[in-house]
C-alpha positions in Angstrom: 46.3 -55.1 153.2 47.9 -56.6 156.4 47.8 -54.5 160.1 50.8 -54.6 161.8 50.9 -54.6 165.4 53.7 -52.8 167.8 55.8 -55.8 168.5 55.8 -56.4 165.1 56.9 -52.8 163.9 59.5 -52.6 166.7 61.3 -55.8 165.3 61.1 -54.0 161.8 62.5 -50.8 162.8 65.1 -51.7 165.1 68.2 -53.8 164.7 68.2 -57.4 165.4 70.3 -57.1 168.6 68.5 -54.6 170.4 65.3 -56.5 171.0 67.1 -59.7 172.6 64.1 -61.1 173.9 63.1 -63.1 170.5 65.6 -62.4 168.0 64.2 -65.2 165.8 61.2 -63.0 165.5 62.9 -60.3 164.0 64.1 -62.4 161.0 60.9 -63.3 160.8 59.2 -59.9 160.4 62.2 -58.8 158.2 61.0 -61.8 155.6 57.4 -60.5 156.5 57.8 -57.1 155.3 60.8 -56.7 153.2 60.0 -59.7 150.8 56.1 -59.3 150.7 54.2 -57.7 147.8 51.6 -56.8 150.7 50.5 -53.5 151.9 50.9 -52.9 155.4 48.7 -50.8 157.6 49.7 -48.9 161.1 47.2 -47.3 163.1 47.7 -44.3 165.6 47.6 -46.6 168.7 50.9 -48.5 167.4 52.4 -45.7 166.5 52.2 -44.2 169.9 53.2 -47.2 171.5 55.9 -47.7 169.4 57.3 -44.0 170.0 56.7 -44.9 173.8 59.1 -48.0 173.7 61.6 -46.2 171.6 61.5 -43.4 174.2 61.2 -44.7 178.0 62.3 -48.5 177.3 65.0 -48.1 174.5 66.1 -44.4 175.9 66.3 -42.9 172.5 66.2 -39.3 171.9 63.3 -37.4 170.4 65.2 -36.8 167.2 66.2 -40.4 166.2 62.3 -41.0 167.1 61.5 -38.4 164.6 63.8 -40.0 161.9 62.5 -43.6 162.8 58.6 -42.3 162.4 59.7 -40.5 159.1 60.9 -44.0 158.0 57.4 -45.4 158.5 55.6 -42.4 156.9 57.4 -42.7 153.8 57.7 -46.3 153.3 56.1 -47.3 149.9 54.6 -50.6 151.7 53.0 -49.0 154.6 50.1 -47.1 154.9 49.6 -45.2 158.1 46.1 -44.1 159.1 45.9 -40.0 159.0 49.7 -39.6 158.3 49.0 -35.7 158.5 47.7 -36.0 162.2 50.9 -38.5 162.8 53.1 -35.9 161.5 51.6 -32.9 163.2 51.7 -34.7 166.4 55.5 -35.7 165.9 56.3 -32.1 165.1 54.5 -31.0 168.5 56.1 -33.8 170.7 59.5 -32.4 169.3 59.0 -28.9 170.2 56.6 -29.2 173.5 57.0 -31.7 176.7 54.6 -34.4 177.2 54.4 -37.9 175.8 53.7 -38.4 171.8 50.4 -40.0 173.0 49.5 -36.5 174.7 50.3 -34.6 171.5 48.3 -37.1 169.0 45.6 -36.9 171.2 45.4 -33.0 171.0 46.3 -32.9 167.2 43.2 -35.5 166.5 41.2 -33.2 168.5 42.2 -30.0 166.6 41.8 -31.6 163.3 38.1 -32.5 164.5 37.1 -29.1 165.2 38.0 -28.7 168.6 39.6 -25.2 169.6 41.4 -26.8 172.5 41.8 -30.1 174.9 41.6 -29.7 178.4 44.0 -31.6 180.5 45.1 -31.8 184.2 48.9 -32.5 182.6 51.1 -29.6 182.9 53.5 -30.9 180.5 50.8 -31.6 177.6 49.4 -28.0 178.5 52.3 -26.4 177.1 51.3 -27.5 173.7 48.9 -25.1 172.0 46.6 -27.8 171.5 45.8 -27.9 175.3 44.7 -25.8 177.8 45.0 -26.5 181.5 42.0 -27.2 183.6 42.7 -25.5 187.0 41.9 -27.6 190.2 
């Protein structure tokens, strides 16, 4: 198995013309992932960074991001760390305000026995996994 960093994953997921900083890298990534018999590993941090770039740098809508992440979750040659938490956090991200990373924190904490996650973040506190800590 081979781990994939965010910059590699993004070049696999988006069209070659979308990331203009190094088009030759996109082709190298496509060759690696599409023509390899290897299994690739994507962890939570890579998913969170990828969603941040798609949302904040590329201006993608949440529904498009959902479709992209679902593509990763269902790719035969990709193993995602704790796909159930990634998927649950994605659903929370779609339905409540806040960044995906907030929803992932809340979901991982919930899955590990936390009844809530305390936060000062007003947007994240709208999710059922969070409680706003009052100042």
